N, C-alpha and C positions, 0 to 999 in steps of 0.2 A: 626335807624339801616340801614346800607347800603343795598339797595334793591337787589343788586347782590349777597349778601351773603345768601339770603333766601333759595336757593336750597341746601345749605350745612347745614343749621341750624337743629340741632337734627337729624342728619343723621350719619350713620356709613359707611364710604367709604372704599371699599376694593381695595387695590393696593399698589404700591410703594409710600411711603410718600412724597418723593421729587417731583414726578410727579404730585400727587394730589394737593399738596400745591400750585403749580404754578397757579392753577385755582382759588384759593381763593382770593377775592378782597383785595386791599391795605387797611390797617388801619381798619380792620373789626373785629378783635378779641380783647377782653378786657383782657384776661388772658391766659397764656400758663401754663398748668400743665401736665407734661409728665414724664414717666418712660422709658427713652431710654435704648437700649441695652448697657450694661456696657463693653462688650468684655472681660469678666473674665473667660469664660468657652470655651470649644471647640464646643459647640452646634452651628449649622448653624444660628439659630435665634438670637444668641448673638453677631452678628457682628456689630461693631460700624459703624453707619451711618456717612458719611463724615461731620464733624462738620462745616467746612467753608460753605458748601452748605446749611446746615440747618440754620445757622445764616443769610444767605442771604435771605431766605424765611421768617424766624421768624421776622426779622427787617422790612420786607415789610408788612406783614399781621397783626402783633400785633401793636396796637395803641402805640403812642410815650410814653404814661404814663401807659402802660400795664406791669404787672409783668410777668416775664418769670421764671417759677419755675420748678426745676428738682430734681428728686431723683437721688442719685449717691452714689458711694462708692469707697474706695481705689484709685487705680491709675486713674480710670475713673474720679473721682472728680477733680484730678489735671489737667487732660487733658481738661476737660470741662471748668474749671476756666481759664486756660491759652489760651483757644480758643477764649475767649472774655473778657480779663481782664478789658477793659474800662467799660463794663456794669455790671461786677460782683460786688455785693454789700455785701453780707454776707451769712452765712450758718446757718441752724437750724439743730440740732442733733435730730434725731428720735431714742429714746431709745425703743427697741423692747421687747416684753414680752418673746420672745423665741430666744435663741442664735443659731448660725449656726457654721459651720466649724468643726464639730465633728470628721471628718476623720483626722484632724490635731491636735486634742486636746492634744496629748502628745508632740507636737512640738511648738504649738502656742496657744495664748489665744483664747478662743471662742469669736465669734464676735456678739455683741449684739446691734449694732447701725448702722444706715445708715445716710447719709447726705442729706439735702435738700438745694440746692443751689439756691439763689435768684438773678436774674439779672433784671435790668431795666435801661432805659435811662433817664426818668424823674420820679419824685416821683409818685408812683402808688397809687391806693386805698390802704389804710391800716386801717383795722378795728381790733385793738388789742383785742384778745380773753382773757378777764380778768379772772384771777384765784381767787379762794376763799382764804381768809386769815383772820386774826384777825384785828378788828378795832383798830386804835390808834390815839392819838392826842399829837403831840410833841411841840405844841405851835408855836410861830412865829420864823422863822429863820431869823437872821439878814442879812443885806446887806453884801455880801462878794465878794472878787475877787479871782478867782482861776486861776492857770496857764493853766489848761486844757480847761475850759469852759467859762472863762471870768467873767464879772460882774453879780452877782445875786442880784435882788431886794428883799426886805423883803417879805416873803411868809408864810402863815399859813400851816404848815406841818401836815396833818391829812388824815385819810382814813376811809371809812365806812366798810372796810373789803376786798375790791377788790384789786388785785395786777396785775400790768402789766405783760404780758407774758415774759418769758425768752427764751433763744435760745436753750433750751433742752425741748423736749416734749416727753411724753410717750403715746404710743398707742399699743394695742395688735396687733399681726400679723394676717394675713388674715384668717387663719383657725379658729380663734375665732368667725368669722362671718358666717361660713358655709363652704360649699364645696370649695376646692381649685382646680382650673382647669388649672391654668397657672403657669409655673415654678417660675415666679417672681411676682406673684399676690400681689398687695398692698391692705391694708385695706381701706374700704370705709370711715371709720371714720377719718383716716389720711387725705384723700382727702377733706372731708367736712371741717375740721379745716382750711386747707390751702385756700380753696375756700372762706370760710367766711372771712378770713383775707385779701385776696388780690382782692376781687371782690364784686360787689353788686348784689342784686336780678335783674334778667332780663338780666344780662351781658352774653356774649358769651365766653365760656371756650373751648380751643382747647387742645386735647390730640392726638398727631399725631402718637403715637405708642400705641394704646389703649388696646391691648391684650384682656383680658376677660371683659373689660368694667368697672372696679372698679371706676375709676375717672369720668366716664360718669354718673354712678349711684350717685356718690358724688354730681355732678353738679345738677342733677335733684332733689335730696333731698333738696338741698339748694336753689331751685328756680332759677337756672341759666340754660341757653341754652348751648348746647354742640355741638362740631364737633369732631367726632372720626374717626381716620384713622388706619387701621390695614392691614398689608400685608397678614396675614392669611396663612403663609407657615411654614413648618418645625415645626409643632405645637404639636408634641408628648411630653407628660410628661415623658414617659418611652419608651425604645427601642421597646418593644413588643406591644406597644399601637397603635391603629389606630389614624390617624390625627384627630385633633379636629377642628371643625368649630367655631372659636372665634367670627366671625361676628354674627352667629346665637345665640351663648351663650350671647353675649353682648346685642343683640336686646331683647332677652327674659328677661334679668335682668332689663333693663331700662323700658320695658313695665310693668313688675311686679311692679317696684318701682313707676312708674307714676300712676298706678291704685290705689295705696294706699295713694296718696298725698291728703292733704286737699284742698278745693276749693281756698283758698287764695294763696297757693303756686302755684297751677296750673295756676292762672292768670298771673304769672310772666314768664311763659314759652311759647315761641312761638310755637303754635300747628301745623302750616303748616309743612309738611314733617316729622312730629314727628316720630323719630325712624325708618325712612324709609331706607332700604338698597339701597344705590346708586351704581349702577354698574360702 
């Protein structure tokens, strides 16, 4: 691990994400998992961060074979894909347990999914999260030549019951896990699934707009180190509500999570600076 990254590891940094990322060393992050502002509301916190400037920093600090994974939706999905078409590879559909867009229910369909966009430059870590299914044995498939995939050698087609993942996943929304304190709070379990898929224990995961810390908790639960960045401004859920300190909320969530980890998982997490709020 790059020694200059140590002061950032397992810290939640408060400030402008572009300014803070400039201090993170080159090639020091194994995976990016981030829920950027989509720019779909009139809220001040929902302003799109300049994507060209973000990519400049992402490409510098994320390792060449690191996955860069984003939640997205609607027009923002298109903007994000077109901002870096060379590195965009595919999307995963997150089917949610709860629909949104009720105010327009008489004009438009309710919205029950978001997209997860996957970018990378070289093949990243990929640990397919196998699904349960029925065992089968279809015997030997003969040699064949297809127009799409070329020549196949004979192979025994069978399964003990496991199935490879598809590009649609189902996860309950954040309120199923407890209190929701952020307007766009994502479920920890979604983050865990993605982190298991695209990283290994002990890796460093960056969330540079970390909000209430859900993806940071996901990283800790999976034995990964994290770097969180949060501007911590314009943080009201409702107009008459006082501002929320997301840095403090995130810190408390990850400390609580860490305290409940088993010893084996704790050994994969770099303890220096653990959960320290960096000014």
